C-alpha positions as CSV (number, residue, x, y, z in Angstrom):
1,M,135.6,187.2,157.7
2,L,134.3,190.5,159.0
3,W,133.3,188.7,162.3
4,A,136.6,186.9,162.5
5,T,138.6,190.3,162.1
6,S,136.4,192.2,164.5
7,F,136.6,189.7,167.3
8,P,139.9,187.9,166.8
9,G,139.8,186.3,170.2
10,A,136.6,184.5,169.4
11,S,137.7,183.1,166.2
12,G,140.6,181.1,167.4
13,W,139.1,178.1,165.7
14,L,140.3,179.4,162.4
15,G,143.9,179.1,163.6
16,F,146.7,179.9,161.3
17,V,144.3,180.0,158.3
18,R,142.8,183.3,159.5
19,D,145.4,185.6,158.2
20,P,145.6,184.2,154.6
21,L,141.9,184.1,154.4
22,S,141.7,187.7,155.7
23,I,144.2,188.8,153.0
24,A,142.3,187.1,150.3
25,F,138.9,188.4,151.4
26,F,140.1,191.9,151.7
27,G,142.1,191.8,148.5
28,V,139.1,190.6,146.4
29,N,136.8,193.3,148.0
30,L,139.4,196.1,147.9
31,P,137.9,198.1,145.0
32,Q,134.4,197.9,146.3
33,A,135.7,198.9,149.8
34,I,137.4,201.9,148.4
35,V,134.2,203.0,146.6
36,G,132.0,202.2,149.6
37,N,134.3,204.1,152.0
38,G,134.6,207.0,149.6
39,L,130.8,207.4,149.5
40,L,130.7,207.3,153.4
41,G,133.2,210.1,153.3
42,V,131.1,212.2,150.9
43,L,127.9,211.5,152.9
44,I,129.3,212.7,156.3
45,G,126.6,214.6,158.1
46,F,123.7,212.5,156.6
47,P,121.8,210.1,158.7
48,A,123.6,206.7,159.4
49,A,120.7,204.8,157.7
50,L,121.2,206.8,154.5
51,Q,125.0,206.3,154.7
52,G,124.8,202.6,155.1
53,S,122.1,202.2,152.5
54,V,124.0,204.2,149.8
55,A,127.4,202.5,150.6
56,S,125.8,199.1,150.6
57,A,124.0,199.7,147.3
58,A,127.1,200.9,145.7
59,V,129.2,197.9,146.8
60,W,126.4,195.5,145.7
61,L,126.1,197.2,142.3
62,L,129.8,197.1,141.9
63,W,129.9,193.3,142.4
64,Y,126.9,192.8,140.2
65,A,128.9,194.7,137.4
66,V,132.0,192.5,138.0
67,I,130.0,189.4,137.7
68,R,128.1,190.6,134.5
69,V,131.5,191.5,132.9
70,W,132.8,188.0,133.7
71,Q,129.7,186.5,132.1
72,W,130.0,188.8,129.1
73,R,133.6,187.9,128.6
74,R,132.8,184.1,129.0
75,E,130.1,184.3,126.3
76,L,132.7,186.0,124.0
77,S,135.2,183.1,124.4
78,R,133.7,179.7,123.9
79,D,136.8,177.9,125.0
80,V,136.0,178.4,128.6
81,P,134.2,175.5,130.1
82,R,130.7,176.2,131.5
83,I,130.3,175.9,135.2
84,V,126.5,175.3,135.0
85,P,124.7,173.2,132.2
């Protein structure tokens, strides 16, 4: 999705589906993007490699936390069907 939004002319094969997919992709990743961009703002003046590493690690850890919370909530309620055996 990042490639499709960075180069819209080259992603014509997505057609009319590109806009709804972009909205869904960036809507799901909005909290992580806010934290990642906030960290980039705090780290202005530091080397680019450090900025990218810290922001990427923060976004990854946030998604890890979201997935762990989903797993924890699923374990609390046994009514939800399991996805994997």
